[in-house]
C-alpha positions, 0 to 999 in steps of 0.5 A: 736740278739736272746738270748742264751738258755741253756738246762741242761742235768744231770746238764751239759749245752747244749748252743744254740746261734746265733754265736761264738761271743755269747758264754759266759765264761765257755764254753772254753772246750766245742765242737762247732757244727754249724747248727747241723743236727738231727743225730748230735743233737741226738748223742750229747744229748745222750752223755750228758744224759749219762754223756760222754760229760760235755758241748756242743754248738749248733750254728744257727743264728735263735736260736728259730728254733734251740730250736724247732729242739732240742725240737723234741727229747723230750716230752716238759712240760711247767711249771711256778714257783716263786722266792719269798721274804718276807717283811724281804727280806728273800728268800723262798727255799724248800728241795726236793729230796736231793736238795734246790729248788724253787716252780714250776709245770706243766701248766694246760690246758687253764691256763695262765703261771702267774696263773700256777706259783701262783697256784704251789707256793700255792700248794707246800708251803701253801702260798696264800698271793703272789704278782706277780711282773714280769717275771724273766727268762726261764729255760730248763732242762731234766729229765727222766719220765717213758719211756719219755725224758722230757724237762721241760720249766719253766717260772720264776716270781718274787713274794712277800709274804705279808701274815702271814700264815706259810709254809706247805710243799707239802709232796706228791711232796717230799717236806721235808722242806721249809725255809725263808733264809736271803740273805747273806746265800742264796749262801750256799744253792745254793751249794746244788741246781740245775744249772737252779735254780742258773740261776734264782737267777742270773737273779734276781740279774741282773735285780736288783730285788734281792740283796744277799749281 
């Protein structure tokens, strides 16, 4: 069975899944659309973008094809990012545009995703002694850019910092602060973060590569 995909539009979740049985908790009040056609997809996306609809579920047995169909309504941007811990098991988060975020950025032409993720971490945080230890998850979120509707598809990797250099926020990317956060305090920062970032942390906990106890 194919995995569910969640697209966040202004922090509201659009769930793509293979069957009603695959709908997780939290979508009890969401409208369900089975094998939605182009007109329905466009209508629901606009409602969610405008905040008129808080959640929705699209169902089709072939989730990958459904995602391709939904993606046609956006300009898709592929990105790579990292969830980084240091030797004290502290987690790196950065403050950007009023929220606590993780380093990530757009894939350059001809670049593999692992290289993208490590490069973006270095550019946005100033950290270069980074060891990539595995793939975590993928997230999707919408944002407007000029006259485009962008769907950012981010591939997230688990990383470990093994150096001694200090963090240097990339000011031109609106990063105002970078902090190493003790595991027991991460939940406080996630209250002021994004849904897709919370999903990255959940994926790391589920995989057993991060403990926030």
